[in-house]
N, C-alpha and C positions, 0 to 999 in steps of 0.2 A: 223710455218705455219699459216698464216692468213686466214680469209675467212671461218671459221667454225661456225659462228653465224649468224642466220637469225632472223630478226625482230627488231623493235625499242622499244617497250615497253614489248610486249610478246616475249621475246627473247629465242631462242632455240640454244644451242650449241651441236653438236654431236661429238662423239669421237669413236676411235676404227678402226680396219682394218679387212679385210676379213678373214685373217688367224691368227689374234691375239688371245689373251685370251677372249676378250669380246668387245662388242661395246654398245653405249648407247647415252643418251641425258641428258642434264641439261637444265631445263626450269626455266627461271628467269622472273618474272613479272606476274605470275598467281595470281590473287587476292585471299585472304583468304576466306574460307567459301564455295568453290566450291566442290560439291560431287564427289569424285574420286572413280570410280569402276575399280578395277584392271582387272576384267573379261572382261570389255569392251576393255581395251587396249590389252589384250591377243587375244580377238576376231578379232581386227584389224590386229594384227600380223599374226594370222592364215590365214587370207584372202591373205596375201602377199606370203605365202609359196607356192612353186611350186604345180600345179595341185589341189589346194584347192578350189573346187567349189562343190556344191550339186550334180551337174550332172556329175561329173568326174568319168570315168570308166578307162581311160588309160592316163597316163601323156605324151602326145605328145609334148607339146610345151616347158615344163620346164626341168630344170636341175635335176639330180638324187641326188644332195646334199641334205641330209635330216636333216635339223636343226629344232629342236623343238621351238626355238625362245621364250623360256620362260622368261617372263619379271619379274623383281624384282624392287620394289620401295625402294630406299635407304634413301630418305629424302623428306621433304617438305609435307608430308601427315600424319595426325594423326587422328585416329578413322574415317577414310574414308572421311576426308575433307582436302582440301588444307589449309596450315597454313600461306601462303603468303610468305614463304621462298622458296629458290630454290628446285625444285622437280627434283631429280636424278633418272633416269631409267637405268637399265643395262640388257643386253642381252648376255649370255655367248655363245661363239662359242664351239660346241661340235663335229662337223663333218668335220674337216679340213682334206684334203689330200695334204699337201704341197709338197710332192715329185712329184705330178703330174705336178709341174711347174719347176722342176729342169732344163728341157731342154730349158727354155726361160730366164734363168739367164743372159745370155750374148748376147741375141738378143732381138730386139723389135717386138712386135705383131702389125701387121697392124690393124688400126682401133681402137686401144687401146690408153691409155694415157701414155704408157711406155716411148716413145721417148720424149714427152714434159715434163714429170715428171722428167726424167733424165736431161734434159737441164736446168730445173729450180733449181733442188736441188742437182744435182751431185751424187745422189744415189736414190735408189728406193726399195720398198718391191715388189719383183716380184711374190710373192705368191698370186695368184688370184687378182692382181692389187692393193693390200694393201688398202690405203685410197680411191683410186679412183674406187674401186669396187662397183658395184650396191648393195652389201650387206649392205653398209652404210645406204641405204634407210630404213632399218628395224628400226633404231633409229628415223627417221623422222615419220614413221607410228605411232610408240608408242607416240611421242610427239603430233602428230596430233589428236590422240584420246583424249588426255587431252585438247587440244584446243576445240575440238568438245563438250566436257562436260562443259567447261567454257562457251561457247556461249549458250548452252542449259540452263544453269542456269541464264544467264544474259539477253539474248534477250527476249522481250515481246512476239514475234511470233516465231514459230519453224523454224529452218533453215534446209535445206535439200541439200546435195552435192551428186551428182550421176554422176560417170564417167563410161564409157563402151568403148568397142572396136567397133569403127565405120567401120574400114577397117583393114585388115591384109592380107599379102601375095597377094595383088592385088584384093581381094574379098571385096566388099562393101556391107554394110547392106541395104536392101530394105525397111525395116520397123524399127520403134523404139518401142519396147514393153519392158518397164523397168522391168516387171515381169519375164522376160526371162534372165536377165543379169547373175544371179547367178545359173542358171540351165544348163549352158554349160561351157566347159573348157575355151572357148575364152572369156567369160564375154561379149558376144555380145548380142544386144537386138533383134536379129533376128535368129531363129533356123536354117533356111535354110542357111543363110550366115555363121553361126558358124560351120555347117557341112562342107561346102565348104572351109572354112578357114583351118579347120583341115586336110582336104584331101590335100590341097596345101602344108601345112606345113610338113605333113608326107612325101610328095614327095621330099621336099627340104632336109628333115632330112636324107633320104636314100642317097641322093647326097652328104651329108656332108656339106650342106649349111644352110642358115638362112633367116629370113624374118623380115620386119619391118611392120609398120602400122600407123593408125591414132586413137587417143583416143579423144573422145568427152566428155566434162564435163558441167554439168548444175548445177548452184547454184541457189536455190530458197529460197526466204524469207529474202534476204538481204535488210535492209531498205535503203531508198534513202539518199544520202549524204555521204556514206562511201568512203574514199579516199582523196587525196590531189590534188589541181589543177595544180601543175607545175611538179616538178621533181618526187614526190612520188605518181603519179597517180595510182588508184587501178588496171588498167590494166597492167601498168608498173611493179607494184609489183607481180602481178600474173605471168606476163611474166618471171620475174626474178626468181620467185619460180619454174616455170616449166622448164625453161632453165638451172636451176642449177642441173637438173637430167642429168646424163651422157648420156643417151639414146635419149634425146630430141634435135631435131635440127630445130625445127620451131614451131610457135604458131600464131593462128589467133583468132579474136573475132568476134562474129556475122557473118556478110557476109564476113569478112576477106578480102582476096585478090580479091574476086569477086566484092568487092566495087569499085575498079578501073575501072570496066566495066559498072557501074551503073550511072544513072543521079541523081542529087539531089532530084528531084521530086519523084523518086522511093525509094531512100536510106533513106531519112528523115523519121523517125518514127513519124507518126501522133499521136496526143494526143487527149483524151476526158476526161471529168471530171468523177469522180467516186463517189460512195456513201460516201467514206471516205474523209474527208477534207484534210488530209495530204498525199494523194496519188493520182495518175492519172492512166488512162489506155492508154497503148500504143497499137495502132492497129497492128504494126509490130515490129520487133526486130532486125534490121539490125545492130544496135550499139552493140549488144551482152550485153545490160543491163548496159553499162557504157558510160557516156557522160562527157567531160571535165575532165576525170580522176576520176570521181565519180559515185557511183551506182545511178541509177535512179529509182530503185524499180522493174524494170523488171527482168526477169530471166537473170542471167550472164551466157552467153554461150561462151565456147572457145573450140578449137581443138588444139591438138599438134601432130607433126610429129615425130614418133619414128623410129630410124634407125634400120637397120638389126643388129642382134648380131654379133660382130666382131670376136668372137671365133667360127671358122668353122673347120670342119674335112676335110680340104684340105691343100695341100702343098701351101704355099704362099711366095712371094718374099719379102725380107726385108734386113736389114743391122744389123750388130752386133755393140757392144759398141765401137769398133775401127773404125767403119765406113766402114767395108768391106761388099760386097754383101754376102748375105746368103739366105738360104731357111728355112722355118720353118713349122713344123706340130704341131699344138696346141693339147695337150692331156688334160685330165681333164673332169669335169662335167659341162656342159653348156647348158643354154637355147637355144632353136631354134627360139623362138619369145617371147619377153618379155611383149607384149601387155597386156595379162591377169594379169600379176603380177604387171604391172605398174599402173594398175587401182586404187588400194587402196592407192598407193603412191601419185597420182595425187589428190585424194581426200584428203589425209592427208595435202599435201602442200597448198591446197585451204583453209582448216580449219585454218592452221597456219597464213595464210595471212589475212583471214577475222578476226580472232581473234585479231591480231596485229592492223588492221585498226579500229576495233570496239573500242579498248581501246584508241587509238589515237583520235578517234572522240568524246569521251565523254565530253570533255571540250571545244568543237568547238564553242558553243554559249550557252547563258543563255535563 
């Protein structure tokens, strides 16, 4: 199986399946001398766990699968500093219930990768989706924490990446207050919207249904000039990073699709000089902080569309491995809406992309 590695210089290869013994990541290309704090990696993994927010009282949106996601560093770190050699991170699976998936061994789940996986490889790990399971993202989150520490050590100015649920179950945020994100189960920057989202999701859960949503991400502090001008544009690399997540079906930057309805006189981000000789001030940000495939120093802003969770507690029409019509009722422990849990994954993939682009950009000019 190819396609398990992300990045050009800061490379991350993930391994493992949903119901295997463990999953993890191997990071190659992290420079030596970067302070590595395993507690920060663990903190990032904890945020990905279902229902893990400071304001959580009842896990409405997430699966009941309770993995501790305890990370171990196998190599590449000595006395809390990177050595320049591959950093191997491993997370053991401890809460598998593989028998929950015995009824789907010979049929395909609608909305999942079962059918396409079988068509490509001729066999599949049906236990929780195997390699195509969202559980694989735990390895990405661990690697993203390392990328964040590398950027913190190497960038002159601090970098900030903040993602949040902008919309879920048809409920949109009316305000953006970053201080509220970790204070509600939806990781929404709007308390009113978070409450309405949970009510809508609770209603869907009672019907055995699920919900999707929109995640917005803001990257602050990226210096101008990161990215390549043709095929490896910064927005193209970020788009690849986000669309590599199984739940993501769309992405837009800045004004995104609304740009098609605007005029150039409105869309163009006017510029003014600033006190700093190596930067400028943009009066608007319709471009989302990226022009010509390279960062312009403005905030990088993008939004992703997250599909509804495909595992629902309803009988669905499908086919079996022989191509015969069949009905399926999916058992097991599943999320109702993955928006809150995908927030730290979006941040991790952003860190990985920026880290790789930063290292690629170091020798761009003298």
